[in-house]
C-alpha positions, 0 to 999 in steps of 0.5 A, a space after each residue: 301461840 296462845 299464852 297462859 292456857 291450862 292444860 288437863 292431863 286425866 285429873 292433872 291440870 297444867 297452868 300458864 303453858 304456852 299453847 302452838 297452834 298449826 294452821 298448816 294443811 300439813 298438820 290437818 291430816 294428823 290421827 291426833 288432835 296434837 302433840 305433846 312434849 316437855 310441859 306434860 313430861 319435863 318435871 317427872 319420871 315418866 312410866 309408860 306402861 304399855 301392857 296396862 295402856 297407861 302412863 303414870 308419872 312419878 315424883 323425882 324426889 321420892 322414885 326408886 326403880 327396883 330391879 326388874 327393870 334394866 337401866 340405860 343411859 340416854 343423854 337429852 339433845 335440845 329436850 330430845 333423848 339419845 341412846 347408843 344402840 347397835 345394828 347388823 344389817 345383813 348378819 354382820 358384825 354389829 355396827 354401834 349408833 346414836 339412836 335418837 327416841 320418838 315414840 311417835 314414829 310409827 316404825 321400829 327404826 329408822 335409819 338415817 341416809 347421808 354422806 357419811 352413815 356408818 351402815 349400807 342398805 339391805 340387799 333388797 330395799 323398796 322405796 316408799 312414802 314413810 309418813 307426813 311430818 311438819 316439815 311435809 311429805 317424807 319419802 324413803 325405803 325400807 328393808 329388813 336388817 337383821 337386828 337391832 340392839 340397845 340396852 342389851 336386848 336385840 330385836 331380830 329381822 325387823 324392818 327398817 326404813 331408810 329416810 334422807 337425813 336431811 328432811 327426816 330428822 336434823 338432829 346431829 349426831 344422830 345415826 338413826 332414830 327408835 320408833 315405838 314398834 320397838 319401844 311398844 315392846 318394853 314398858 318403859 321410865 324415862 329418868 331424865 333428871 338423872 339421864 336413864 330410861 328403864 326397859 323391861 319386856 312386856 308381853 309383845 317382846 317376842 311379837 315379830 316387829 311388824 306382825 300385827 300382835 293381835 293376830 301374833 
């Protein structure tokens, strides 16, 4: 660990920061040089404009979202945001789930498999390597589900990953994880101080999950 470091995001310096330096072989193949979290996001209202490919930081004391945004309640647990969503695996009545948000996850949805899980599996699944995290390789299976819903919005025919909960996420009470293939279909505002996530569908909203936006 390196203490009292200065980080700079754009023209904004963040002084007196604690930086964790990983020397594990697991992290050497990551597609980025590191991960940032509450040092950047914890003190601001964070707007992620996926259309413009930019992040805007707003003062919590003065920020007011206009009526074009849909507010969704979120709960922070150990610094991780959770929201309530629903899934329909095969077209059955939607099943309420508690989902944590992981914008670094590439999949639209990862459902956590455990003895007490509330959902079944699609009729057809295939085993595959889901990725590599700080704990090592994550293996599971994948298949297509009928619907993922959150904040009053629905995404249909969603590719979903199914991973062992004890390997993928140890977050207590989480049924699954919403990843970037779902989140990037919205512009988002994370209002952590007031426990809200604001959503506004963007130009990718009608592009099928798992599809390359460049090819429609």
